C-alpha positions in Angstrom: 1.4 139.2 8.1 -2.1 140.5 7.7 -1.3 142.7 4.7 1.2 140.4 3.0 -0.2 136.9 2.6 -3.5 135.1 3.0 -3.9 131.4 3.6 -6.4 129.6 1.3 -7.8 126.2 2.3 -10.2 124.1 0.2 -12.1 121.2 1.9 -14.8 118.6 1.3 -16.2 116.3 4.1 -13.1 116.4 6.3 -14.5 118.4 9.2 -12.4 116.9 12.0 -9.1 117.1 10.2 -9.8 120.6 8.9 -10.5 121.8 12.4 -7.2 120.4 13.6 -5.4 122.1 10.7 -7.1 125.4 11.3 -6.2 125.2 15.0 -2.5 124.7 14.0 -2.6 127.5 11.4 -4.2 130.1 13.7 -1.7 129.4 16.4 1.4 130.1 14.3 3.6 133.0 15.4 3.4 134.3 11.8 -0.3 133.5 11.4 -2.0 135.1 8.5 -5.7 135.7 7.5 -7.4 132.5 6.4 -10.1 131.9 3.7 -11.8 128.5 3.7 -13.8 127.3 0.7 -16.1 124.4 1.7 -16.8 122.3 -1.4 -20.4 121.4 -0.6 -19.5 119.3 2.4 -22.4 117.2 3.9 -20.8 116.9 7.4 -21.4 120.4 8.8 -17.9 121.6 8.0 -18.8 125.2 7.2 -20.9 125.6 10.3 -18.2 124.1 12.5 -15.5 126.4 11.2 -17.6 129.5 11.7 -18.5 128.4 15.2 -14.9 127.5 16.2 -13.0 130.2 14.3 -15.2 133.3 13.8 -12.2 135.3 12.4 -11.9 132.9 9.4 -13.7 133.8 6.2 -15.8 130.8 5.0 -17.0 130.6 1.4 -19.8 128.0 0.9 -19.7 126.5 -2.5 -23.0 125.0 -3.6 -21.2 122.1 -5.4 -17.8 120.4 -5.2 -15.6 122.5 -7.4 -12.4 120.6 -6.6 -9.3 122.7 -7.1 -11.2 125.5 -8.8 -12.5 126.4 -5.4 -9.1 128.1 -4.8 -10.0 130.5 -7.6 -13.0 131.6 -5.6 -10.9 132.3 -2.6 -8.1 134.2 -4.4 -10.7 136.6 -5.9 -11.5 137.6 -2.3 -8.1 138.2 -0.9 -6.5 141.7 -0.6 -2.9 140.6 0.0 -0.3 140.3 -2.7 0.4 136.7 -1.9 -1.6 133.5 -1.1 -0.4 130.4 0.6 -2.3 127.3 -0.4 -2.9 124.9 2.5 -4.9 121.7 2.1 -7.1 120.5 4.9 -4.4 117.8 5.7 -1.3 120.1 5.5 0.0 122.4 8.1 2.6 125.2 7.5 5.2 125.3 10.2 6.3 128.3 12.3 8.2 130.9 10.2 7.3 129.4 6.8 4.5 131.8 5.9 6.9 134.7 6.8 9.7 133.2 4.7 7.4 132.7 1.7 6.3 136.4 1.9 9.9 137.5 2.2 11.0 135.5 -0.8 8.2 136.9 -2.9 8.9 140.4 -1.7 12.6 140.1 -2.6 12.2 138.6 -6.1 9.5 140.3 -8.2 9.9 137.7 -11.0 9.1 134.8 -8.7 5.6 133.6 -9.2 5.6 130.6 -6.8 7.7 129.3 -4.0 7.2 125.7 -2.9 8.3 124.3 0.5 9.7 121.1 1.9 7.1 118.5 2.9 7.4 116.3 5.9 4.9 113.4 6.2 3.4 112.7 9.6 3.7 110.9 11.9 7.4 110.0 11.3 8.1 113.4 9.6 10.0 111.8 6.8 10.5 113.8 3.6 7.8 113.3 0.9 9.1 111.1 -1.9 8.8 114.0 -4.3 11.5 115.9 -2.4 14.6 114.7 -4.4 12.9 115.9 -7.7 12.5 119.4 -6.2 15.8 119.6 -4.3 17.9 118.5 -7.4 15.7 119.9 -10.1 17.8 120.2 -13.3 15.7 123.1 -14.7 18.0 126.0 -15.5 17.0 129.3 -13.9 18.4 132.8 -13.5 21.1 133.7 -11.0 18.7 135.7 -8.8 16.4 132.7 -8.2 16.6 131.8 -4.5 16.3 128.1 -5.0 16.2 125.3 -7.6 14.0 126.3 -10.5 10.8 124.3 -10.9 8.3 123.6 -13.7 5.8 121.9 -11.4 4.5 122.7 -8.0 2.4 121.1 -5.2 -0.4 123.5 -4.3 -0.7 122.6 -0.6 3.0 123.4 -0.2 3.2 126.6 -2.2 2.8 130.4 -1.8 1.8 132.2 -5.0 2.0 135.8 -6.2 -1.6 136.8 -6.7 -0.8 138.8 -9.8 0.8 135.7 -11.4 -2.2 133.6 -10.4 -4.6 136.0 -12.1 -2.2 136.2 -15.1 -2.9 132.5 -16.0 -6.5 132.5 -14.8 -5.9 130.3 -11.8 -6.6 126.6 -11.8 -8.4 125.1 -14.9 -11.9 124.0 -14.3 -11.3 121.3 -16.9 -8.9 119.5 -14.5 -11.1 119.7 -11.4 -8.7 117.9 -9.0 -5.7 115.6 -9.1 -2.5 116.9 -10.7 -4.2 120.2 -11.5 -1.0 122.0 -10.6 0.8 120.8 -13.7 -1.1 122.8 -16.2 -1.1 125.8 -13.8 2.7 125.7 -13.5 3.3 125.3 -17.3 1.1 128.3 -18.0 3.0 130.3 -15.4 6.3 129.4 -17.0 4.9 130.2 -20.5 4.0 133.7 -19.1 7.5 134.2 -17.9 6.9 133.6 -14.2 9.6 131.6 -12.3 8.9 129.0 -9.6 11.4 127.6 -7.1 11.8 125.3 -4.1 12.8 126.5 -0.7 14.3 124.0 1.8 13.6 126.3 4.7 9.9 126.5 4.1 8.5 123.5 5.9 4.9 122.1 5.7 3.7 118.9 7.5 1.4 116.6 5.7 -0.9 114.2 7.5 -2.5 112.3 4.5 -6.2 112.0 5.0 -7.8 108.6 5.1 -11.0 110.2 3.7 -10.4 109.8 0.0 -11.1 107.5 -2.9 -7.6 106.4 -4.1 -8.8 104.7 -7.3 -10.7 107.8 -8.4 -7.7 109.9 -7.5 -5.6 107.7 -9.8 -8.1 108.0 -12.6 -8.1 111.8 -12.3 -4.3 111.9 -12.1 -3.8 109.9 -15.3 -6.5 111.8 -17.1 -5.2 115.2 -16.1 -1.6 114.3 -16.9 -2.7 113.2 -20.4 -4.7 116.3 -21.0 -1.8 118.5 -19.9 0.6 116.7 -22.2 -1.8 117.1 -25.2 -2.5 120.7 -24.4 1.1 122.0 -23.9 3.7 119.6 -25.2 5.0 119.1 -28.8 4.1 115.8 -30.5 7.4 114.0 -29.9 7.3 114.7 -26.2 3.6 113.7 -26.0 4.4 110.2 -27.3 7.4 109.8 -25.1 5.7 110.9 -21.9 2.5 109.0 -22.6 4.5 105.7 -22.7 6.2 106.5 -19.4 2.9 107.6 -17.7 0.9 104.5 -18.8 3.8 102.1 -17.9 3.7 103.4 -14.4 0.0 102.6 -13.9 -1.6 99.3 -13.2 -3.1 97.5 -16.2 -6.6 97.5 -14.9 -10.1 98.9 -15.4 -9.4 102.2 -13.6 -6.5 103.0 -15.9 -8.6 102.1 -19.0 -11.4 104.4 -17.6 -8.9 107.2 -17.1 -7.6 106.9 -20.7 -11.2 106.7 -22.0 -12.1 109.8 -20.1 -9.1 111.7 -21.4 -9.9 110.6 -25.0 -13.4 112.0 -24.7 -11.8 115.4 -24.0 -9.9 115.5 -27.3 -12.3 117.9 -29.1 -11.8 120.7 -26.4 -8.1 119.8 -26.0 -7.5 120.5 -29.7 -9.4 123.8 -29.5 -7.4 125.0 -26.5 -4.0 123.5 -27.4 -1.1 126.0 -27.0 2.4 124.5 -26.9 4.8 126.0 -24.3 7.7 128.1 -25.5 10.9 126.3 -26.6 12.7 127.3 -23.4 10.1 125.8 -21.2 10.0 122.7 -23.3 13.8 122.3 -22.9 13.3 122.4 -19.1 10.6 119.8 -19.3 12.8 117.4 -21.3 15.5 117.8 -18.7 13.0 116.6 -16.1 12.0 113.5 -17.8 14.7 111.2 -16.5 13.9 112.0 -12.8 10.2 111.6 -13.5 10.7 108.2 -15.1 12.7 107.1 -12.0 10.5 108.8 -9.4 8.7 106.6 -6.8 6.4 109.6 -6.3 5.0 109.4 -9.8 3.5 105.9 -9.8 -0.2 105.9 -10.6 -1.3 103.4 -8.0 -4.3 103.0 -5.7 
């Protein structure tokens, strides 16, 4: 696997959980090279990784770049594919190999996303039905349901496609940053699909600020709508998004933060092609009914 796929991990102040994840990833029968970007952790994460896993490349970011840290890592890889792995997700045996084989076999495939099982009970992540039964139409050669959204920690990406859209937007920082990334891939003609046989375990970290995550999720969802959707769809989806969020100070702060970004949003607005928009409209019913898309916390 050393010449086909590289695992990219971003982390911030989760030393213990990251070390467990890296122990699991380096022990896989289909283990691949790993690049870790430490987002300015203050808990000795980078030193601990270098001491425990000398074969892993560590990039020390002087500040917390959020999801954009993945861009730093992808610039360094020499393989045609990258598998994104969060510090609280662990790819299961055979899944990295399967990802590489799917990308090898389908040159038009930009991203393949796996099935997430949540520890400790290993139940399917609530987002799974949306992926398994995605109504997005795709070509006959696509090896799984077509997607117009991905989850980074569960996905393998063709490096050429990643560079084609410039990676993750530094505007989004973190929290739903994949949505804009996926829409830009689709606009460039890259396909994304779900693969039931690619399995990743998720042990959600307790080291997080759920309220700030909610704010970022709402803000980034609104920005993505304003950047890429036509006006009618913006109005329709805004109502659905805001209805799913608590009517509280954190939600108001998220909306206010999004509104302050309107000047740059207008400068950078580029509506997706009609075919992509048709797929997004088909997704709206499942998104409205989704238990995984409630902005709570």
